[in-house]
SERONU-708164 format. One record per residue: x, z, y of N, C-alpha, C, O in turn; residue in three letters. Coordinates in steps of 0.1 Angstrom, whole numbers, plus 5000, padded with zeros to 4 digits. Last residue first. Layout:
N
XZYXZYXZYXZYALA
...
***
This chain:
450
922798234656922098114656922897994648922397884647UNK
922298574645923298454648922698324646922198294636UNK
919498754662920498714649921598604651921398544662UNK
918198864682919498904678920398854666921398894661UNK
915798734682915698844673917198904671917498974662UNK
916398544699915398644705915298784695915098894699UNK
917698374684918398424696917598544700918198644704UNK
915798314665916998374660917798444674918298554674UNK
914098144679913798274672915098364669915198484673UNK
915697934686915198054699914698154689914998274692UNK
916197824661917297894669916797964680917498054685UNK
913397754655914197854647915397924655915498044655UNK
912997564675912297694672913097784664913497894669UNK
914797374668914997434679914197574678914697684680UNK
913897314642915097354644915497434656916197534656UNK
911297204650911497334640912897374640912997494638UNK
912196984664911297094669911497224663911797334669UNK
913596844642914396874655913596984663914197074668UNK
911396784624912596864622913396924632913797044632UNK
909696624641909496754634910496834633910496944639UNK
911496414645910896454656910696614654911296704660UNK
911896294618912996334625912396414640913296474645UNK
909196254614909796324604910996394611911096514611UNK
908696054632907896164633908496254625908496364631UNK
910495834626910595874638909796034640910296124647UNK
909695754600910795814601910895884617911595984618UNK
907095654604906995774596908595814600908695934605UNK
907195474622906595584629906995694618907195804622UNK
910895294626909295314623908695454625909495554629UNK
913995294613912995294625911495314618911195334606UNK
916295224601915195204593913995204604913195114603UNK
918195334616918295194615916995144610916495044614UNK
917595604617917395534630917495384629917095304638UNK
918195654590916795674595916695594609915795514611UNK
921095604589919995534582918395534588917595444591UNK
921695844606922095674610920995594602920195524608UNK
920896054587920296014602920695854608919895784614UNK
922595994568921095994566920395964580919595884583UNK
925196064578924895924574923295894572922795784574UNK
924796324584925096214597924696114592923996044599UNK
924496434561923696434568923496354580922496314585UNK
926996354553926096304545924596324553923696244551UNK
928696514569928796364569927796294560927796164561UNK
927996784559927496714572927796564576927196504585UNK
926596894531927896844536927296734552926496654553UNK
924296994522925297084525926397014531927297084535UNK
921196864532922396834524923496914529923596914541UNK
918696874546919196994534920696954527921097024517UNK
917896684564917596824568918396914560918797024565UNK
918796454552919296464568918896634570919596704576UNK
917596464528918896474529919596524545920496604547UNK
914896444535915396554529916896574528917396684528UNK
914996164549914596284557915296414551916096484557UNK
915596014524916796044536916496134545917396194551UNK
913196064513914396124508915396124517916096224517UNK
911295914529911096064528912396124522912696244525UNK
912595644531912495744546912095874538912895964542UNK
912795474511913695554512913495674522914095784522UNK
910795274518910295374509911495504508911095624505UNK
912095094539911095204544910895324533910895444536UNK
915094994543914395024530913295124533913595244530UNK
917294834554916094884562914894924550913794864550UNK
919494824548918694704541917294754547916294704542UNK
920995014562921594874563920394774557920294654562UNK
919795224548919695204561919995064564919094994568UNK
920895184521919495184522919095184539917895144542UNK
923595234529923195134523921795084525921494964528UNK
923795494539923995384548923495254542922995174549UNK
922995634516922295634530922395514537921495444541UNK
925195564498923695544495922895534507922095434509UNK
927395674511927195524511925895474509925495374514UNK
926595964508926895904521926595744522925895694530UNK
926695964480925396004487925695944501924795864506UNK
929395914476928295844471927295834478926795734483UNK
930396134489930795974494929695884489929195794496UNK
929996354474929096354488929396184492928596124498UNK
928796324440929796304450929096284463928096224465UNK
926296344426926896494432928196484437928896584440UNK
923296194436924696194433925696314434925696374445UNK
920996134449921096244441922496274435922596384430UNK
921295864459920895974469921096114463921396204470UNK
921295694438922395744443922595864452923595934453UNK
918595624434919395704423920595804428920995914425UNK
918395414454917595584456918395654446918895754450UNK
919795224442920295304456919695454458920295564461UNK
918195184421919795214420920195274428920895364426UNK
916095084439915995174428917195224425917095344424UNK
917194854452916494984459916595104450917095214454UNK
917494654431918594714440918194854448918994954448UNK
914794644420916094704410917194754420917794864419UNK
913594524441912994664437914294714427914594834428UNK
915994394465914794404453914494534448915194644450UNK
917494324487916794454486915494434477914294464479UNK
920694184497919694224484918894334486919394444487UNK
922594194511921394144518920194164509919094154513UNK
925194244505924894134498923294084507922893974508UNK
925794484517926394344523925994234516926394124520UNK
924794664497924394654510924694524520923894484528UNK
926494644475925194604474924494574489923694474491UNK
928794764488928694594485927394514483927094404487UNK
927995034489928194944501928294794498927794704506UNK
927895054460926595094473927095024483926294944487UNK
930294994450928894924448927894934458927094854462UNK
931795194463932195064467930694984463929994934472UNK
930595454448930795414464930895274470930295244480UNK
931195364424929895384427929895364442929295274447UNK
934195384424933595254420931795254425931195144429UNK
934495674429934995574436934295424439933895364449UNK
933695774408932695794419933095704429932295654437UNK
933295624374934195664387933595684400932995584404UNK
931595554360931795694359932895764371933295874374UNK
928795364372930395354367930595504369929995564377UNK
926395254380926395364370928095384364928295424352UNK
927295044399926495164403926395304395926495414399UNK
927794834382928994904387928595064394929395164394UNK
925494704378926094754365927194874372927394994367UNK
925094614404924294694398924694784388924394904388UNK
927294424405927594534414926494644407926894754404UNK
926194234387927394304384927694434393928194534389UNK
924094144399923894224387924994304383924794414377UNK
925194024422924494154423924094214413923594334414UNK
926393824411927393934419926394054420926794164418UNK
924393684399925493744391926193854398926493964393UNK
923193584423922193684410923293754403923093874400UNK
925393564450924593524437923893624430924193744432UNK
927493534476926593594469925593544459924993444463UNK
929593414492929293414475928293494471928393524459UNK
929093524514929493384514929393334502929093214500UNK
928593794516927493724518927593554518926693474519UNK
931193904511929993904498928993804503928593724494UNK
933193984529932693824524931693824517931193714517UNK
933694254527933294174540932794014538932093954545UNK
934194284499932994354506932494284517931294254519UNK
936394134501935694094491934294134496933294054497UNK
938294304517937794124521936494094511935694014516UNK
938394524504937994494513937294374519936194364525UNK
939594414476938494484476937794474491936694424492UNK
942394324474941294194480939994264480939094184483UNK
943994464458944294434473943394354479943694304490UNK
942294754441942294604445942894584458942594644468UNK
941995014436943294944437943394834441944394794444UNK
939195044433940095104446941295044447941695014458UNK
937694744426938194874419939194894433939594814440UNK
936494484430936194594436936594704433935794794436UNK
937994304413937894294426937394404434937794424445UNK
937794424389939094384392938894384409939594444416UNK
934994404383935694554382937094514389937494604396UNK
934594114384933794204395934694374394934794444404UNK
936194034361936693994376935894094387936494144397UNK
934594144342935894184343936294154357936694254364UNK
932094044345931994184342933494224345933594334351UNK
932793744341932093814355932393954356932893994367UNK
933993764316934793714327933993794341934593864349UNK
931493814303932693894301933693894313934093994319UNK
929693604307929393704312930493814310930293924317UNK
931293374296930993374310930693524315931193564325UNK
931293454266932793464275932393444290933193504297UNK
928593454260929493564258930793574270930993654279UNK
928193174267927793294275927993414274927893494283UNK
929993074246930193034260929593114270930193144280UNK
928793174226929893204227930193164243930593244251UNK
926093014224926293164225927293194230927193254241UNK
925492734245926192774232926392954235926792994245UNK
922992754265924192724261924692784250924192894246UNK
919792584279920492684268921992634267922392524268UNK
919192594315919492524302920192624290920892714293UNK
918592784334917392694331917992614319917192554312UNK
920492984339920392884348919392774344919292674351UNK
920793064304921293094318921092964328921592864325UNK
920093104275919593044284919493034300918493014306UNK
921193314262921593174260921093074272921692974276UNK
919493524269920993544272921393414274921893384285UNK
916993424258917293464275918693464278918993414289UNK
917593454232917293314239917293314255917493214262UNK
917793734230918993634227918893504233919793444238UNK
915393814236916593844244917993744239918893704246UNK
913993704216913593644229914593694237914893624247UNK
914993814190914993684195914993624208915693524212UNK
916394154198915294064194915593904197916393874205UNK
918494374181918294264192917194174187916994134176UNK
917994754181917494604177917794484188917394494200UNK
917895014193919194924180918794804173919194754163UNK
917894954226917695034214918494964205919494894206UNK
917794824253918594934250918194984237917995104238UNK
915994594258915494704257916494844256915994954257UNK
918394424257917294434269916594554270916494624280UNK
921194334248919894424242919094494254919394594259UNK
922794174260921794114252920794234247919694204243UNK
924394324275923894224284922594174275921494144280UNK
925394544262924694594274923794464280922894474288UNK
926594414244925494494239924694514251923494504251UNK
928794294255927694204250926494294247925394244248UNK
930194504265929694414275928594354268927494364273UNK
931094604238930194684247929394594259928194614263UNK
932694384231931394414223930394514231929194494231UNK
934494404246933894294250932494334241931294304245UNK
935994644243935294614255934194524252933094554254UNK
936594574214935694694216935094674230933894684231UNK
938694384220937594344215936394434217935294394220UNK
940294564234939994464241938594394234937594344241UNK
941294734212940794814221939894684230938694714232UNK
942394534193940994604189940394694202939194714203UNK
943594264215943494384207942194434203941094394208UNK
943493894213942994004217943394144207943594134195UNK
944393664197944893684211944493814217945093844227UNK
943493684171944993604173945193624189946293594193UNK
940793814170942293864166943593814170944593894172UNK
939593584177939793694185940993784182941993804189UNK
939393434152940093394164940193484175941093444183UNK
938093614134939493574132940193504144941393504145UNK
935693694149936693794146937993724143938993764149UNK
933493534152934493524159935893584157936893544161UNK
931893584125932193434132933393424141934193334139UNK
932293834121932293744111932693604117933593524113UNK
931393964145932893944141933293874130934493854128UNK
928593854142929593844156931193834149931893744149UNK
928094034123928093874122928793814130929593724126UNK
928294284132928994234119929194104119930194054115UNK
926294274152927594294155928694254144929794204147UNK
923994254135924394164147925994164150926694064151UNK
924094504124924094364117924694264125925694194122UNK
923894674146924994674138924994544127926094504123UNK
921294604156922494564163923794564155924594474156UNK
918894434136919494564140920894534146921694454142UNK
916894184147917794224136918594344144918794344156UNK
913793984149914894094154915794134145915494114133UNK
912693774139912293804153913193914156913393924169UNK
914093524116913593684120913493674132913893574138UNK
914493264111913093324105912993474109912093544107UNK
918193314108916793204109915793284104915893364095UNK
920293444111919193524113917893404113916793434118UNK
922993284113922693424104921393494102921193584094UNK
921893024125923093054112922993154102922893154090UNK
920293094144919993004132920893004121920692994109UNK
922193234161920993294153920493214144920093274134UNK
924093034168924393144160923293244155923493324146UNK
923792674159923192814168923692924160923792924148UNK
925592424160925392524149924992644159925892694165UNK
926392244177925492194166925192314156924792284145UNK
928392384190927492294197926292264189925192264194UNK
929892544176928592574176927692484183926492504182UNK
932592444175931792394166930192434168929292374162UNK
934292574194933392454198932392404188931392324191UNK
936092724191934692784193933792664198932792674205UNK
938192624180937692734173936392754176935492794168UNK
938992454201938292384189937492504181936392484177UNK
938692604233939292574221938492574209937592654207UNK
936892464259936992604247937792534238937692414235UNK
936692414289937192344279937592444270938592514273UNK
934192334316934792454305935392414293934592364285UNK
934392204345933992194334934892294326936092334328UNK
933492364376934592314369933992304354933192384351UNK
931692534389931792384395932692314387932892194390UNK
929392764378930792724379930492554382929592484378UNK
927392974392927192854385928592804388928992794400UNK
926893284379927493204390927693074384927993064372UNK
923993324360925393334363925793244372925293134372UNK
920893514350921593404356922993444359923293564361UNK
919993724339920193654332921093504337921693424331UNK
918793884358919893964351920293854344921393894339UNK
916893734368917893744377919093784367920093724367UNK
915193554342914993684350916793684356917693644349UNK
914093224345914893314341915193424348915493414359UNK
912193064361911693164350912793244339912493304329UNK
911693104394912493044383911993134370911693254370UNK
910293124418909693084408910393054398909792974390UNK
913593134438911893144436911293084426911692964424UNK
915793064437915593134428914093134426913593134415UNK
917692834454916892954456916192964443916092864436UNK
921292774445920092734446919092854446919392964441UNK
924392794457923392884450921892874452921192944460UNK
925092604474925792614461925092744453925492784441UNK
922792344482923292474484924192494471923992434460UNK
923892004482922992104477923592234478924792254476UNK
925691794488924691864503923791964497922992024504UNK
928591674480927491794474926791834487927291914495UNK
930991574487929791494485928391564481927291504479UNK
932791754485932291694501931091624502930391604512UNK
932991804459932591934469931991864482930891894487UNK
933991584448932591604443931891734454930691764456UNK
936291574463935291464464933891524459932791524466UNK
937691774456937391774466936291674468935391704475UNK
937691674425936691794428936591794443935391814447UNK
939491464429938191424424937191554425935991544425UNK
941691594441940991494451939691464443938791434451UNK
942591744419942191804431941391724441940591774448UNK
943391554399942191644396941591714409940391724410UNK
945291414412944091334407943091454406942091444412UNK
947191624414946591544427945391474421944391494428UNK
947791694386946991794397946491724408945291754412UNK
948891444379947791504373947091594382945891564385UNK
951491444399950191344399948991384392947891354398UNK
952691674388951991694404950791544406949791544412UNK
953491584364952591694368951791704379950691744380UNK
954991364369953991354360953091464363951891444366UNK
956991484384956191384390955091364381953991354387UNK
958491644370957691694379956591584384955491624388UNK
958291574333958691554346957791584357956591564356UNK
958491814309957791734316958191694328958591784335UNK
959992054298959791924289958791814295958291734287UNK
959592244316960592174318960992034308961791934310UNK
956192254334957392274325958592194323958692074328UNK
953792244346954992204354956292274346957192334353UNK
950592164333951892214329953192154338953492044336UNK
947592294341948492194344949792244343950192334349UNK
944792384320945892404329946892294329947092214320UNK
941492434320942592334318943592354325943492354337UNK
940092734309940292624319941592524317942592554310UNK
939192914292938792804291939192684298938792564296UNK
941293134297940993074284940592954286941392864284UNK
941293274323941993164323941693084308941892964308UNK
939793514314939493424328939993314325939093224323UNK
941093624293939693594295939593494303939293384298UNK
943693674306943693594294942393534292942193414289UNK
943093874323943593734330943593664317943593544319UNK
942194064307941394034316941593884322940693804326UNK
944494144293943394084285942494024297941893924293UNK
947494034308946594154302945294064295945293944293UNK
950393794296948893864304948393974300948794024289UNK
952293764280952493854294951193894299950993994306UNK
951393594262951693724258952093814268952193934265UNK
951093384278949793454274950093574266949193654263UNK
953393254283952893344295951493414289950893504296UNK
953993134258954793204265954393314277954993424279UNK
951792984256951993074247952893174254952493294255UNK
952192794277950992854277951192984268950693084272UNK
955492774293954592754283953492854280953692974281UNK
955792794328956192834316955192774305954092734308UNK
954592724348955892684352956592744336957792734334UNK
951092624354952192684347953492614347953692494346UNK
948392634372949592564373950792634364951492714370UNK
944892634373946192704368947192614365947092524356UNK
942692594394943792534389944892614386945592664394UNK
939392664399940792714397941392624390940892574380UNK
936792664423937492564412938792624411939492634422UNK
935292964430936092854431936492774422936492824410UNK
933393184430932893054427933892954430933392844432UNK
934193424436933693364450933393224443932993134451UNK
935393504413933893584417933193494429931993484430UNK
937593384411936493344404935093414406933993374402UNK
938993484434938593324433937493304423936593224426UNK
939193734424938493714437937893554439936893514443UNK
940993714404939593754403938893714413937893664410UNK
943093604417942493504407941293564405940393484403UNK
943793824433943593714441942793614429941893554433UNK
944494024415943294034421942793894429941593864430UNK
946593894402945493924393944193934402943093884400UNK
948493914424948093754418946793764410945993674410UNK
948794184427947894094438947793964433946793904437UNK
950194254405948594304405947994224418946794194418UNK
951494034383951594094396950194124399949194044397UNK
952093894356951994074357952094124372952594234374UNK
952093664365950893674356950993834353950093894347UNK
954193624379952993614386951793664381950793694387UNK
956493624362956393714370954693734378954193844381UNK
956093404346956393544341955993674351955593784348UNK
953793204361955093264359955093364353953993424353UNK
951393014375951593104366953293094363953892984364UNK
949492974405950892924399951393034390951793134395UNK
946592874409947092994405948692924400948692844391UNK
944592764434945492724427946292854422946592934431UNK
941292664445942192784444943392744433943092674423UNK
939292534474939892514457940692634457940892694467UNK
938292574497937592494487937992514476937192514467UNK
938692874512939192774510937992694499936992754494UNK
937293134519936993024526937492884522936892784526UNK
938293324500936793304500936693144509936093054504UNK
940893314502940493264491939093224489938593144482UNK
941193394529941493254529940993204514940593094513UNK
940493674527939693564538939893414532939093324532UNK
942693764513941293764506940393664514939693584508UNK
944493714532944893614521943393644513942993544508UNK
944293874554943893724554943793654542943093554541UNK
944894104546943394094546943293964549942193914546UNK
947594074548947194084531945594024534945093934527UNK
947794124579948293984571947593994556946993884553UNK
947094384578946694324585946694154580945694084579UNK
949394504561947894514557946994404565946094354558UNK
952594334563951694444567950194414560949894314555UNK
954894184560953894144573952994244574952494264585UNK
955794204534956394284550955594264559955594354568UNK
954694054518954094184519954894264532954494364538UNK
954693704531954993814523954293934528953593944538UNK
954793474543955193564550955493694544956293774548UNK
953493264529955093284530955493364537956693344539UNK
950493194515951093304523952993284521953493294510UNK
948792914524949592984511950193084521950393064533UNK
946692644521946892754528947792854518947592874506UNK
946792304529946992394519947192544527947692544538UNK
945191964527945392094535945692224526944992254516UNK
946291664514945491804511945891914517946891964514UNK
947691454516946591484526945791554520944591534521UNK
950291454504949091344499947891394506946891364500UNK
951891624517952191474519951091384515950891274519UNK
950591854505950191834523950691664523949991574529UNK
951591824479949891844481949691784497948891694501UNK
954091854483953391724476952091714480951591604483UNK
954492114493954691964503954391834497954391724503UNK
953692274476953092254485953292144494952392094502UNK
955492234457953992184453953392164466952792064468UNK
957892344470957892204463956292144458956092024456UNK
956892584474956992494483956892364479956092274484UNK
956892694445955592684455955692584464954892494465UNK
959492684438958592594431957192574441956692474443UNK
960392884457960792734458960192644452959992534458UNK
959093114451958893054464959392924466958892854474UNK
958693294430958593154426958593064439957992954439UNK
958793534440960193504434959893364425960593334416UNK
956293574450957493514458958693504450959593454456UNK
953693414429954893534430955893474440956293354440UNK
950893314444952093284434952893414437952693494447UNK
948093094452948493234449949593214440949593124430UNK
947092864474948092894465948393034465948893084474UNK
943992714483944892814485945692844474945092854463UNK
942792404498943592464484944192584491944692584502UNK
941792304519941492234508941692334498940692354491UNK
940692604541941692474538941092424528939992454526UNK
939492804558939092694553939792594549939392484554UNK
942292924585941492924572940792814570940992714577UNK
944792784606943492854605943292864589944092814581UNK
948492894603946992794609945692864604945692974598UNK
950493044596949992954585948892884591948392804583UNK
951893244610952193094613951493004605951692884607UNK
949493454609950793444610950793294616949993244624UNK
946493344606947293444598948593394601948893284595UNK
943393284623944693264620945493394615945293504618UNK
940993384625941193274615942593234615942993154606UNK
939493694628940293574633940693514625940793584614UNK
935993724625937393754621938393654622938193544616UNK
933193834640934093734633935493784633935993864640UNK
931494144625932494074634933193974631933893974620UNK
929294284619929294164613930294104624929894014631UNK
928594614613929594534625929994404617930994414610UNK
927094764597926394664606927094584618926594524628UNK
928894924583928194814577927794704587927994584585UNK
931195084590930394994598929794894591930194774593UNK
932695284578932795114573932095014581932194894580UNK
932095534585933295464593933195324590933495244598UNK
930795614567930095624580930995524587930495434594UNK
932195684544931595524546931095484560930995374565UNK
935495784548934195804552933295674553933495584560UNK
938195624530937595674544936195694543935695604538UNK
938995774498938395674507938195754521937995874524UNK
940495924483941095824486940295744497940895664504UNK
938896134476939496164486940296034492940696034503UNK
937596114449936796034461937696054473937195984483UNK
940396084425939296134431938896064442939495964446UNK
941795784413941395894410940295964418939195904419UNK
940895434402941595534408941295654404940595664394UNK
940995234371940495294382941195434390941795514384UNK
***
């Protein structure tokens, strides 16, 4: 994560309410909304062009950046928009791309925006895995890779890729169902719902035996709850040997932290069977425990990658949140609200406003940010509450408008109050203005500085 909050432009200039249409032209690439977007390292330009030509010859429309970083920030913003608008996403994996910050950001945004991802490797899987960071390994682990390696003919690889792409495009084009079904009346709490992946997950053999062997049934059969320390020990007994082959001890500690936060509903020292079953029962169907752990860990990682200060796709993600909003996106943003980095808290508040979600949980979290020690966090929280038109925030916004020591925060609170409107906000602002004017006049009459 980045350093101090001074990296940010004032959120009041973010113009949350300006839902402008974005130009869909990007250099000479043509419009966005293509069948597939290709992410690659510019050192692999020749291979990318070969794949692109093969896809287009077969009738698949492609969006790809051939201009490069020299085109400037405006063109870079088109890349994030292209990812969100494309139907599919292809990641061309090489020793360069797996270490590229831009390629990792693009992969994370593709995952968050629920794209079907096609990892296409020009080196062996083992060779590339040692070059990847933890998050990229985690994201790509369950996915089927198309191998464009020297031990295989190009024609065989591209035929396999085309078959997969056309199959998925047919599914998408034939599917008239909304990508994110309404959750009204759903029995699964929003916290437990996950982004509905449209691609099959192919886990390694070490993790698939659980289909007929439930984790709780194996270790805690007949118990209503177990201590977290015992649960953690059994998790390590079950999955530790496999995880040790791929991940460092630091990575595993992070994974356990994510699991504890997600499965321990009451945040105490016990894991209850109801929480375990709720965790495994995402989207109304019970999934294997490890599959759910992996799903939630990847969502957690990709959300942090996309919305971090250093992310090359952060602004595009915020701008396009409405296009891939889901309960899991909102849940991940709510987790970021409590991040120790003030920059992340600021981004999370702005992003939550863009989702349009004004649930009790969202409102409560945003209201707590009004007391944050960082002025940019307070400012973004004011604007977010105003954008969502949260009427119960009026008294606290009035307090900030009157008393905050930072003028930008006072200004943001005023903007929020005007946006929310209503008799209470108007009366409070009117009274404050009248009192301020009377105090000023009294100061003038008394010879005091105004």
